[in-house]
Chimera marker file (.cmm) of the C-alpha trace (Angstrom):
<marker_set name="trace">
<marker id="1" x="0.000" y="0.000" z="0.000" r="1" g="1" b="0" radius="0.5"/>
<marker id="2" x="1.468" y="3.348" z="-1.010" r="1" g="1" b="0" radius="0.5"/>
<marker id="3" x="1.601" y="6.447" z="1.170" r="1" g="1" b="0" radius="0.5"/>
<marker id="4" x="-1.380" y="8.250" z="-0.386" r="1" g="1" b="0" radius="0.5"/>
<marker id="5" x="-3.722" y="5.267" z="-0.109" r="1" g="1" b="0" radius="0.5"/>
<marker id="6" x="-2.574" y="4.722" z="3.513" r="1" g="1" b="0" radius="0.5"/>
<marker id="7" x="-3.415" y="8.370" z="4.328" r="1" g="1" b="0" radius="0.5"/>
<marker id="8" x="-6.778" y="7.992" z="2.586" r="1" g="1" b="0" radius="0.5"/>
<marker id="9" x="-7.525" y="4.812" z="4.579" r="1" g="1" b="0" radius="0.5"/>
<marker id="10" x="-6.570" y="6.523" z="7.839" r="1" g="1" b="0" radius="0.5"/>
<marker id="11" x="-8.847" y="9.450" z="7.003" r="1" g="1" b="0" radius="0.5"/>
<marker id="12" x="-11.774" y="7.125" z="6.328" r="1" g="1" b="0" radius="0.5"/>
<marker id="13" x="-11.022" y="5.200" z="9.511" r="1" g="1" b="0" radius="0.5"/>
<marker id="14" x="-10.856" y="8.450" z="11.536" r="1" g="1" b="0" radius="0.5"/>
<marker id="15" x="-14.101" y="9.721" z="9.976" r="1" g="1" b="0" radius="0.5"/>
<marker id="16" x="-15.873" y="6.452" z="10.794" r="1" g="1" b="0" radius="0.5"/>
<marker id="17" x="-14.534" y="6.488" z="14.373" r="1" g="1" b="0" radius="0.5"/>
<marker id="18" x="-15.637" y="10.094" z="14.814" r="1" g="1" b="0" radius="0.5"/>
<marker id="19" x="-19.076" y="9.313" z="13.349" r="1" g="1" b="0" radius="0.5"/>
<marker id="20" x="-19.424" y="6.353" z="15.701" r="1" g="1" b="0" radius="0.5"/>
<marker id="21" x="-18.448" y="8.458" z="18.689" r="1" g="1" b="0" radius="0.5"/>
<marker id="22" x="-20.902" y="11.208" z="17.729" r="1" g="1" b="0" radius="0.5"/>
<marker id="23" x="-23.732" y="8.714" z="17.178" r="1" g="1" b="0" radius="0.5"/>
<marker id="24" x="-22.917" y="7.060" z="20.503" r="1" g="1" b="0" radius="0.5"/>
<marker id="25" x="-23.075" y="10.378" z="22.323" r="1" g="1" b="0" radius="0.5"/>
<marker id="26" x="-26.353" y="11.273" z="20.615" r="1" g="1" b="0" radius="0.5"/>
<marker id="27" x="-27.807" y="7.915" z="21.637" r="1" g="1" b="0" radius="0.5"/>
<marker id="28" x="-26.661" y="8.297" z="25.245" r="1" g="1" b="0" radius="0.5"/>
<marker id="29" x="-28.212" y="11.751" z="25.506" r="1" g="1" b="0" radius="0.5"/>
<marker id="30" x="-31.465" y="10.548" z="23.935" r="1" g="1" b="0" radius="0.5"/>
<marker id="31" x="-31.282" y="12.643" z="20.782" r="1" g="1" b="0" radius="0.5"/>
<marker id="32" x="-31.656" y="9.645" z="18.482" r="1" g="1" b="0" radius="0.5"/>
<marker id="33" x="-34.766" y="8.228" z="20.132" r="1" g="1" b="0" radius="0.5"/>
<marker id="34" x="-37.952" y="10.238" z="20.128" r="1" g="1" b="0" radius="0.5"/>
<marker id="35" x="-39.509" y="11.072" z="23.471" r="1" g="1" b="0" radius="0.5"/>
<marker id="36" x="-41.624" y="8.067" z="24.233" r="1" g="1" b="0" radius="0.5"/>
<marker id="37" x="-44.984" y="9.083" z="25.568" r="1" g="1" b="0" radius="0.5"/>
<marker id="38" x="-46.340" y="7.088" z="28.454" r="1" g="1" b="0" radius="0.5"/>
<marker id="39" x="-49.578" y="5.331" z="27.786" r="1" g="1" b="0" radius="0.5"/>
<marker id="40" x="-52.617" y="6.631" z="29.623" r="1" g="1" b="0" radius="0.5"/>
<marker id="41" x="-52.469" y="3.734" z="32.087" r="1" g="1" b="0" radius="0.5"/>
<marker id="42" x="-48.988" y="4.724" z="33.328" r="1" g="1" b="0" radius="0.5"/>
<marker id="43" x="-47.779" y="7.607" z="35.426" r="1" g="1" b="0" radius="0.5"/>
<marker id="44" x="-44.030" y="7.013" z="35.118" r="1" g="1" b="0" radius="0.5"/>
<marker id="45" x="-41.498" y="4.605" z="33.700" r="1" g="1" b="0" radius="0.5"/>
<marker id="46" x="-38.392" y="3.213" z="35.372" r="1" g="1" b="0" radius="0.5"/>
<marker id="47" x="-35.869" y="1.534" z="33.069" r="1" g="1" b="0" radius="0.5"/>
<marker id="48" x="-38.639" y="0.802" z="30.547" r="1" g="1" b="0" radius="0.5"/>
<marker id="49" x="-40.982" y="-0.608" z="33.219" r="1" g="1" b="0" radius="0.5"/>
<marker id="50" x="-44.215" y="1.296" z="33.640" r="1" g="1" b="0" radius="0.5"/>
<marker id="51" x="-45.559" y="2.398" z="36.980" r="1" g="1" b="0" radius="0.5"/>
<marker id="52" x="-49.278" y="2.049" z="36.483" r="1" g="1" b="0" radius="0.5"/>
<marker id="53" x="-51.650" y="4.878" z="37.261" r="1" g="1" b="0" radius="0.5"/>
<marker id="54" x="-53.824" y="2.381" z="39.157" r="1" g="1" b="0" radius="0.5"/>
<marker id="55" x="-50.924" y="1.569" z="41.536" r="1" g="1" b="0" radius="0.5"/>
<marker id="56" x="-50.314" y="5.285" z="42.084" r="1" g="1" b="0" radius="0.5"/>
<marker id="57" x="-53.993" y="5.956" z="42.787" r="1" g="1" b="0" radius="0.5"/>
<marker id="58" x="-54.160" y="3.004" z="45.199" r="1" g="1" b="0" radius="0.5"/>
<marker id="59" x="-51.109" y="4.253" z="47.124" r="1" g="1" b="0" radius="0.5"/>
<marker id="60" x="-52.462" y="7.799" z="47.126" r="1" g="1" b="0" radius="0.5"/>
<marker id="61" x="-55.820" y="6.588" z="48.479" r="1" g="1" b="0" radius="0.5"/>
<marker id="62" x="-54.049" y="4.678" z="51.251" r="1" g="1" b="0" radius="0.5"/>
<marker id="63" x="-52.166" y="7.831" z="52.215" r="1" g="1" b="0" radius="0.5"/>
<marker id="64" x="-55.359" y="9.922" z="52.079" r="1" g="1" b="0" radius="0.5"/>
<marker id="65" x="-57.148" y="7.488" z="54.398" r="1" g="1" b="0" radius="0.5"/>
<marker id="66" x="-54.390" y="7.931" z="56.998" r="1" g="1" b="0" radius="0.5"/>
<marker id="67" x="-54.259" y="11.748" z="56.804" r="1" g="1" b="0" radius="0.5"/>
<marker id="68" x="-56.548" y="14.287" z="58.421" r="1" g="1" b="0" radius="0.5"/>
<marker id="69" x="-55.750" y="17.006" z="55.897" r="1" g="1" b="0" radius="0.5"/>
<marker id="70" x="-56.264" y="16.901" z="52.155" r="1" g="1" b="0" radius="0.5"/>
<marker id="71" x="-53.540" y="15.308" z="50.068" r="1" g="1" b="0" radius="0.5"/>
<marker id="72" x="-51.085" y="17.979" z="48.898" r="1" g="1" b="0" radius="0.5"/>
<marker id="73" x="-48.937" y="18.144" z="45.794" r="1" g="1" b="0" radius="0.5"/>
<marker id="74" x="-45.974" y="17.334" z="48.016" r="1" g="1" b="0" radius="0.5"/>
<marker id="75" x="-47.810" y="14.167" z="49.157" r="1" g="1" b="0" radius="0.5"/>
<marker id="76" x="-48.511" y="13.224" z="45.536" r="1" g="1" b="0" radius="0.5"/>
<marker id="77" x="-44.849" y="13.689" z="44.646" r="1" g="1" b="0" radius="0.5"/>
<marker id="78" x="-43.793" y="11.650" z="47.678" r="1" g="1" b="0" radius="0.5"/>
<marker id="79" x="-46.112" y="8.763" z="46.740" r="1" g="1" b="0" radius="0.5"/>
<marker id="80" x="-44.787" y="8.730" z="43.183" r="1" g="1" b="0" radius="0.5"/>
<marker id="81" x="-41.189" y="8.874" z="44.420" r="1" g="1" b="0" radius="0.5"/>
<marker id="82" x="-41.839" y="5.902" z="46.747" r="1" g="1" b="0" radius="0.5"/>
<marker id="83" x="-43.296" y="3.881" z="43.861" r="1" g="1" b="0" radius="0.5"/>
<marker id="84" x="-40.229" y="4.705" z="41.758" r="1" g="1" b="0" radius="0.5"/>
<marker id="85" x="-37.948" y="3.687" z="44.652" r="1" g="1" b="0" radius="0.5"/>
<marker id="86" x="-39.894" y="0.455" z="45.037" r="1" g="1" b="0" radius="0.5"/>
<marker id="87" x="-39.541" y="-0.347" z="41.335" r="1" g="1" b="0" radius="0.5"/>
<marker id="88" x="-35.803" y="0.361" z="41.474" r="1" g="1" b="0" radius="0.5"/>
<marker id="89" x="-35.463" y="-2.026" z="44.423" r="1" g="1" b="0" radius="0.5"/>
<marker id="90" x="-37.505" y="-4.704" z="42.634" r="1" g="1" b="0" radius="0.5"/>
<marker id="91" x="-35.311" y="-4.355" z="39.558" r="1" g="1" b="0" radius="0.5"/>
<marker id="92" x="-32.208" y="-4.598" z="41.732" r="1" g="1" b="0" radius="0.5"/>
<marker id="93" x="-33.565" y="-7.748" z="43.362" r="1" g="1" b="0" radius="0.5"/>
<marker id="94" x="-34.257" y="-9.323" z="39.985" r="1" g="1" b="0" radius="0.5"/>
<marker id="95" x="-30.919" y="-8.281" z="38.466" r="1" g="1" b="0" radius="0.5"/>
<marker id="96" x="-28.928" y="-9.491" z="41.472" r="1" g="1" b="0" radius="0.5"/>
<marker id="97" x="-30.870" y="-12.788" z="41.459" r="1" g="1" b="0" radius="0.5"/>
<marker id="98" x="-31.957" y="-12.433" z="45.086" r="1" g="1" b="0" radius="0.5"/>
<marker id="99" x="-35.003" y="-14.577" z="44.359" r="1" g="1" b="0" radius="0.5"/>
<marker id="100" x="-32.743" y="-17.458" z="43.336" r="1" g="1" b="0" radius="0.5"/>
<marker id="101" x="-29.892" y="-17.002" z="45.798" r="1" g="1" b="0" radius="0.5"/>
<marker id="102" x="-31.481" y="-15.761" z="49.035" r="1" g="1" b="0" radius="0.5"/>
<marker id="103" x="-33.640" y="-18.491" z="50.552" r="1" g="1" b="0" radius="0.5"/>
<marker id="104" x="-35.595" y="-16.070" z="52.745" r="1" g="1" b="0" radius="0.5"/>
<marker id="105" x="-36.502" y="-13.868" z="49.764" r="1" g="1" b="0" radius="0.5"/>
<marker id="106" x="-37.344" y="-16.943" z="47.700" r="1" g="1" b="0" radius="0.5"/>
<marker id="107" x="-39.662" y="-18.288" z="50.405" r="1" g="1" b="0" radius="0.5"/>
<marker id="108" x="-41.534" y="-14.984" z="50.735" r="1" g="1" b="0" radius="0.5"/>
<marker id="109" x="-41.911" y="-14.638" z="46.962" r="1" g="1" b="0" radius="0.5"/>
<marker id="110" x="-43.174" y="-18.219" z="46.597" r="1" g="1" b="0" radius="0.5"/>
<marker id="111" x="-45.666" y="-17.734" z="49.441" r="1" g="1" b="0" radius="0.5"/>
<marker id="112" x="-46.972" y="-14.577" z="47.765" r="1" g="1" b="0" radius="0.5"/>
<marker id="113" x="-47.255" y="-16.249" z="44.367" r="1" g="1" b="0" radius="0.5"/>
<marker id="114" x="-49.072" y="-19.258" z="45.816" r="1" g="1" b="0" radius="0.5"/>
<marker id="115" x="-51.414" y="-16.997" z="47.790" r="1" g="1" b="0" radius="0.5"/>
<marker id="116" x="-52.244" y="-15.098" z="44.599" r="1" g="1" b="0" radius="0.5"/>
<marker id="117" x="-52.894" y="-18.328" z="42.701" r="1" g="1" b="0" radius="0.5"/>
<marker id="118" x="-55.127" y="-19.585" z="45.498" r="1" g="1" b="0" radius="0.5"/>
<marker id="119" x="-57.122" y="-16.323" z="45.457" r="1" g="1" b="0" radius="0.5"/>
<marker id="120" x="-57.617" y="-16.712" z="41.701" r="1" g="1" b="0" radius="0.5"/>
<marker id="121" x="-58.671" y="-20.352" z="42.152" r="1" g="1" b="0" radius="0.5"/>
<marker id="122" x="-61.193" y="-19.461" z="44.868" r="1" g="1" b="0" radius="0.5"/>
<marker id="123" x="-62.590" y="-16.637" z="42.759" r="1" g="1" b="0" radius="0.5"/>
<marker id="124" x="-63.103" y="-18.999" z="39.824" r="1" g="1" b="0" radius="0.5"/>
<marker id="125" x="-65.087" y="-21.471" z="42.011" r="1" g="1" b="0" radius="0.5"/>
<marker id="126" x="-63.146" y="-24.339" z="40.435" r="1" g="1" b="0" radius="0.5"/>
<marker id="127" x="-61.308" y="-25.727" z="43.429" r="1" g="1" b="0" radius="0.5"/>
<marker id="128" x="-60.905" y="-29.343" z="42.367" r="1" g="1" b="0" radius="0.5"/>
<marker id="129" x="-57.179" y="-29.876" z="41.853" r="1" g="1" b="0" radius="0.5"/>
<marker id="130" x="-56.849" y="-26.372" z="40.398" r="1" g="1" b="0" radius="0.5"/>
<marker id="131" x="-53.335" y="-25.760" z="41.784" r="1" g="1" b="0" radius="0.5"/>
<marker id="132" x="-52.095" y="-29.031" z="40.304" r="1" g="1" b="0" radius="0.5"/>
<marker id="133" x="-53.710" y="-28.110" z="36.974" r="1" g="1" b="0" radius="0.5"/>
<marker id="134" x="-52.004" y="-24.729" z="37.083" r="1" g="1" b="0" radius="0.5"/>
<marker id="135" x="-48.621" y="-26.320" z="37.807" r="1" g="1" b="0" radius="0.5"/>
<marker id="136" x="-49.149" y="-28.848" z="34.998" r="1" g="1" b="0" radius="0.5"/>
<marker id="137" x="-49.852" y="-26.012" z="32.551" r="1" g="1" b="0" radius="0.5"/>
<marker id="138" x="-46.639" y="-24.294" z="33.696" r="1" g="1" b="0" radius="0.5"/>
<marker id="139" x="-44.727" y="-27.544" z="33.107" r="1" g="1" b="0" radius="0.5"/>
<marker id="140" x="-46.207" y="-27.917" z="29.618" r="1" g="1" b="0" radius="0.5"/>
<marker id="141" x="-45.141" y="-24.398" z="28.624" r="1" g="1" b="0" radius="0.5"/>
<marker id="142" x="-41.633" y="-24.641" z="30.118" r="1" g="1" b="0" radius="0.5"/>
<marker id="143" x="-38.439" y="-25.907" z="28.515" r="1" g="1" b="0" radius="0.5"/>
<marker id="144" x="-37.195" y="-28.377" z="31.140" r="1" g="1" b="0" radius="0.5"/>
<marker id="145" x="-34.030" y="-30.391" z="30.606" r="1" g="1" b="0" radius="0.5"/>
<marker id="146" x="-32.729" y="-33.069" z="32.935" r="1" g="1" b="0" radius="0.5"/>
<marker id="147" x="-29.087" y="-33.833" z="33.602" r="1" g="1" b="0" radius="0.5"/>
<marker id="148" x="-28.018" y="-37.180" z="32.242" r="1" g="1" b="0" radius="0.5"/>
<marker id="149" x="-26.923" y="-38.229" z="35.739" r="1" g="1" b="0" radius="0.5"/>
<marker id="150" x="-30.464" y="-37.836" z="37.063" r="1" g="1" b="0" radius="0.5"/>
<marker id="151" x="-33.402" y="-40.013" z="36.217" r="1" g="1" b="0" radius="0.5"/>
<marker id="152" x="-36.369" y="-38.109" z="34.887" r="1" g="1" b="0" radius="0.5"/>
<marker id="153" x="-39.477" y="-38.834" z="36.993" r="1" g="1" b="0" radius="0.5"/>
<link id1="1" id2="2" r="1" g="1" b="0" radius="0.2"/>
<link id1="2" id2="3" r="1" g="1" b="0" radius="0.2"/>
<link id1="3" id2="4" r="1" g="1" b="0" radius="0.2"/>
<link id1="4" id2="5" r="1" g="1" b="0" radius="0.2"/>
<link id1="5" id2="6" r="1" g="1" b="0" radius="0.2"/>
<link id1="6" id2="7" r="1" g="1" b="0" radius="0.2"/>
<link id1="7" id2="8" r="1" g="1" b="0" radius="0.2"/>
<link id1="8" id2="9" r="1" g="1" b="0" radius="0.2"/>
<link id1="9" id2="10" r="1" g="1" b="0" radius="0.2"/>
<link id1="10" id2="11" r="1" g="1" b="0" radius="0.2"/>
<link id1="11" id2="12" r="1" g="1" b="0" radius="0.2"/>
<link id1="12" id2="13" r="1" g="1" b="0" radius="0.2"/>
<link id1="13" id2="14" r="1" g="1" b="0" radius="0.2"/>
<link id1="14" id2="15" r="1" g="1" b="0" radius="0.2"/>
<link id1="15" id2="16" r="1" g="1" b="0" radius="0.2"/>
<link id1="16" id2="17" r="1" g="1" b="0" radius="0.2"/>
<link id1="17" id2="18" r="1" g="1" b="0" radius="0.2"/>
<link id1="18" id2="19" r="1" g="1" b="0" radius="0.2"/>
<link id1="19" id2="20" r="1" g="1" b="0" radius="0.2"/>
<link id1="20" id2="21" r="1" g="1" b="0" radius="0.2"/>
<link id1="21" id2="22" r="1" g="1" b="0" radius="0.2"/>
<link id1="22" id2="23" r="1" g="1" b="0" radius="0.2"/>
<link id1="23" id2="24" r="1" g="1" b="0" radius="0.2"/>
<link id1="24" id2="25" r="1" g="1" b="0" radius="0.2"/>
<link id1="25" id2="26" r="1" g="1" b="0" radius="0.2"/>
<link id1="26" id2="27" r="1" g="1" b="0" radius="0.2"/>
<link id1="27" id2="28" r="1" g="1" b="0" radius="0.2"/>
<link id1="28" id2="29" r="1" g="1" b="0" radius="0.2"/>
<link id1="29" id2="30" r="1" g="1" b="0" radius="0.2"/>
<link id1="30" id2="31" r="1" g="1" b="0" radius="0.2"/>
<link id1="31" id2="32" r="1" g="1" b="0" radius="0.2"/>
<link id1="32" id2="33" r="1" g="1" b="0" radius="0.2"/>
<link id1="33" id2="34" r="1" g="1" b="0" radius="0.2"/>
<link id1="34" id2="35" r="1" g="1" b="0" radius="0.2"/>
<link id1="35" id2="36" r="1" g="1" b="0" radius="0.2"/>
<link id1="36" id2="37" r="1" g="1" b="0" radius="0.2"/>
<link id1="37" id2="38" r="1" g="1" b="0" radius="0.2"/>
<link id1="38" id2="39" r="1" g="1" b="0" radius="0.2"/>
<link id1="39" id2="40" r="1" g="1" b="0" radius="0.2"/>
<link id1="40" id2="41" r="1" g="1" b="0" radius="0.2"/>
<link id1="41" id2="42" r="1" g="1" b="0" radius="0.2"/>
<link id1="42" id2="43" r="1" g="1" b="0" radius="0.2"/>
<link id1="43" id2="44" r="1" g="1" b="0" radius="0.2"/>
<link id1="44" id2="45" r="1" g="1" b="0" radius="0.2"/>
<link id1="45" id2="46" r="1" g="1" b="0" radius="0.2"/>
<link id1="46" id2="47" r="1" g="1" b="0" radius="0.2"/>
<link id1="47" id2="48" r="1" g="1" b="0" radius="0.2"/>
<link id1="48" id2="49" r="1" g="1" b="0" radius="0.2"/>
<link id1="49" id2="50" r="1" g="1" b="0" radius="0.2"/>
<link id1="50" id2="51" r="1" g="1" b="0" radius="0.2"/>
<link id1="51" id2="52" r="1" g="1" b="0" radius="0.2"/>
<link id1="52" id2="53" r="1" g="1" b="0" radius="0.2"/>
<link id1="53" id2="54" r="1" g="1" b="0" radius="0.2"/>
<link id1="54" id2="55" r="1" g="1" b="0" radius="0.2"/>
<link id1="55" id2="56" r="1" g="1" b="0" radius="0.2"/>
<link id1="56" id2="57" r="1" g="1" b="0" radius="0.2"/>
<link id1="57" id2="58" r="1" g="1" b="0" radius="0.2"/>
<link id1="58" id2="59" r="1" g="1" b="0" radius="0.2"/>
<link id1="59" id2="60" r="1" g="1" b="0" radius="0.2"/>
<link id1="60" id2="61" r="1" g="1" b="0" radius="0.2"/>
<link id1="61" id2="62" r="1" g="1" b="0" radius="0.2"/>
<link id1="62" id2="63" r="1" g="1" b="0" radius="0.2"/>
<link id1="63" id2="64" r="1" g="1" b="0" radius="0.2"/>
<link id1="64" id2="65" r="1" g="1" b="0" radius="0.2"/>
<link id1="65" id2="66" r="1" g="1" b="0" radius="0.2"/>
<link id1="66" id2="67" r="1" g="1" b="0" radius="0.2"/>
<link id1="67" id2="68" r="1" g="1" b="0" radius="0.2"/>
<link id1="68" id2="69" r="1" g="1" b="0" radius="0.2"/>
<link id1="69" id2="70" r="1" g="1" b="0" radius="0.2"/>
<link id1="70" id2="71" r="1" g="1" b="0" radius="0.2"/>
<link id1="71" id2="72" r="1" g="1" b="0" radius="0.2"/>
<link id1="72" id2="73" r="1" g="1" b="0" radius="0.2"/>
<link id1="73" id2="74" r="1" g="1" b="0" radius="0.2"/>
<link id1="74" id2="75" r="1" g="1" b="0" radius="0.2"/>
<link id1="75" id2="76" r="1" g="1" b="0" radius="0.2"/>
<link id1="76" id2="77" r="1" g="1" b="0" radius="0.2"/>
<link id1="77" id2="78" r="1" g="1" b="0" radius="0.2"/>
<link id1="78" id2="79" r="1" g="1" b="0" radius="0.2"/>
<link id1="79" id2="80" r="1" g="1" b="0" radius="0.2"/>
<link id1="80" id2="81" r="1" g="1" b="0" radius="0.2"/>
<link id1="81" id2="82" r="1" g="1" b="0" radius="0.2"/>
<link id1="82" id2="83" r="1" g="1" b="0" radius="0.2"/>
<link id1="83" id2="84" r="1" g="1" b="0" radius="0.2"/>
<link id1="84" id2="85" r="1" g="1" b="0" radius="0.2"/>
<link id1="85" id2="86" r="1" g="1" b="0" radius="0.2"/>
<link id1="86" id2="87" r="1" g="1" b="0" radius="0.2"/>
<link id1="87" id2="88" r="1" g="1" b="0" radius="0.2"/>
<link id1="88" id2="89" r="1" g="1" b="0" radius="0.2"/>
<link id1="89" id2="90" r="1" g="1" b="0" radius="0.2"/>
<link id1="90" id2="91" r="1" g="1" b="0" radius="0.2"/>
<link id1="91" id2="92" r="1" g="1" b="0" radius="0.2"/>
<link id1="92" id2="93" r="1" g="1" b="0" radius="0.2"/>
<link id1="93" id2="94" r="1" g="1" b="0" radius="0.2"/>
<link id1="94" id2="95" r="1" g="1" b="0" radius="0.2"/>
<link id1="95" id2="96" r="1" g="1" b="0" radius="0.2"/>
<link id1="96" id2="97" r="1" g="1" b="0" radius="0.2"/>
<link id1="97" id2="98" r="1" g="1" b="0" radius="0.2"/>
<link id1="98" id2="99" r="1" g="1" b="0" radius="0.2"/>
<link id1="99" id2="100" r="1" g="1" b="0" radius="0.2"/>
<link id1="100" id2="101" r="1" g="1" b="0" radius="0.2"/>
<link id1="101" id2="102" r="1" g="1" b="0" radius="0.2"/>
<link id1="102" id2="103" r="1" g="1" b="0" radius="0.2"/>
<link id1="103" id2="104" r="1" g="1" b="0" radius="0.2"/>
<link id1="104" id2="105" r="1" g="1" b="0" radius="0.2"/>
<link id1="105" id2="106" r="1" g="1" b="0" radius="0.2"/>
<link id1="106" id2="107" r="1" g="1" b="0" radius="0.2"/>
<link id1="107" id2="108" r="1" g="1" b="0" radius="0.2"/>
<link id1="108" id2="109" r="1" g="1" b="0" radius="0.2"/>
<link id1="109" id2="110" r="1" g="1" b="0" radius="0.2"/>
<link id1="110" id2="111" r="1" g="1" b="0" radius="0.2"/>
<link id1="111" id2="112" r="1" g="1" b="0" radius="0.2"/>
<link id1="112" id2="113" r="1" g="1" b="0" radius="0.2"/>
<link id1="113" id2="114" r="1" g="1" b="0" radius="0.2"/>
<link id1="114" id2="115" r="1" g="1" b="0" radius="0.2"/>
<link id1="115" id2="116" r="1" g="1" b="0" radius="0.2"/>
<link id1="116" id2="117" r="1" g="1" b="0" radius="0.2"/>
<link id1="117" id2="118" r="1" g="1" b="0" radius="0.2"/>
<link id1="118" id2="119" r="1" g="1" b="0" radius="0.2"/>
<link id1="119" id2="120" r="1" g="1" b="0" radius="0.2"/>
<link id1="120" id2="121" r="1" g="1" b="0" radius="0.2"/>
<link id1="121" id2="122" r="1" g="1" b="0" radius="0.2"/>
<link id1="122" id2="123" r="1" g="1" b="0" radius="0.2"/>
<link id1="123" id2="124" r="1" g="1" b="0" radius="0.2"/>
<link id1="124" id2="125" r="1" g="1" b="0" radius="0.2"/>
<link id1="125" id2="126" r="1" g="1" b="0" radius="0.2"/>
<link id1="126" id2="127" r="1" g="1" b="0" radius="0.2"/>
<link id1="127" id2="128" r="1" g="1" b="0" radius="0.2"/>
<link id1="128" id2="129" r="1" g="1" b="0" radius="0.2"/>
<link id1="129" id2="130" r="1" g="1" b="0" radius="0.2"/>
<link id1="130" id2="131" r="1" g="1" b="0" radius="0.2"/>
<link id1="131" id2="132" r="1" g="1" b="0" radius="0.2"/>
<link id1="132" id2="133" r="1" g="1" b="0" radius="0.2"/>
<link id1="133" id2="134" r="1" g="1" b="0" radius="0.2"/>
<link id1="134" id2="135" r="1" g="1" b="0" radius="0.2"/>
<link id1="135" id2="136" r="1" g="1" b="0" radius="0.2"/>
<link id1="136" id2="137" r="1" g="1" b="0" radius="0.2"/>
<link id1="137" id2="138" r="1" g="1" b="0" radius="0.2"/>
<link id1="138" id2="139" r="1" g="1" b="0" radius="0.2"/>
<link id1="139" id2="140" r="1" g="1" b="0" radius="0.2"/>
<link id1="140" id2="141" r="1" g="1" b="0" radius="0.2"/>
<link id1="141" id2="142" r="1" g="1" b="0" radius="0.2"/>
<link id1="142" id2="143" r="1" g="1" b="0" radius="0.2"/>
<link id1="143" id2="144" r="1" g="1" b="0" radius="0.2"/>
<link id1="144" id2="145" r="1" g="1" b="0" radius="0.2"/>
<link id1="145" id2="146" r="1" g="1" b="0" radius="0.2"/>
<link id1="146" id2="147" r="1" g="1" b="0" radius="0.2"/>
<link id1="147" id2="148" r="1" g="1" b="0" radius="0.2"/>
<link id1="148" id2="149" r="1" g="1" b="0" radius="0.2"/>
<link id1="149" id2="150" r="1" g="1" b="0" radius="0.2"/>
<link id1="150" id2="151" r="1" g="1" b="0" radius="0.2"/>
<link id1="151" id2="152" r="1" g="1" b="0" radius="0.2"/>
<link id1="152" id2="153" r="1" g="1" b="0" radius="0.2"/>
</marker_set>
């Protein structure tokens, strides 16, 4: 490769690197993505997870029932901030695999899930082996693989 073609190649390489850096900075600052509007059922979003308006209203109603005075704008902001904090903590728990690795957290989560399933079963008035049916449907939709050293039941 002669000197002029080497200089030309370096210029193209530098231009591409500069373009990549500029595009990266624009993406980081949000200039490349349009402002995403929240749907009408959401009041905020945390790392692409919506905080539903219904959750906000429920929390606000709980606060209002405990207060003597009317709910202020500061109270509304506080409730929303607490919901955002809660979502951040939930995301941290999921990302750090607390549900898998911390037995106490796992037990509480499983109890809550089972309680919710049981409430749904009781509401449907179909109590005959409904939990087992639910678990069987989960098994059918899951991709379960057994180690060759274990015998599949």
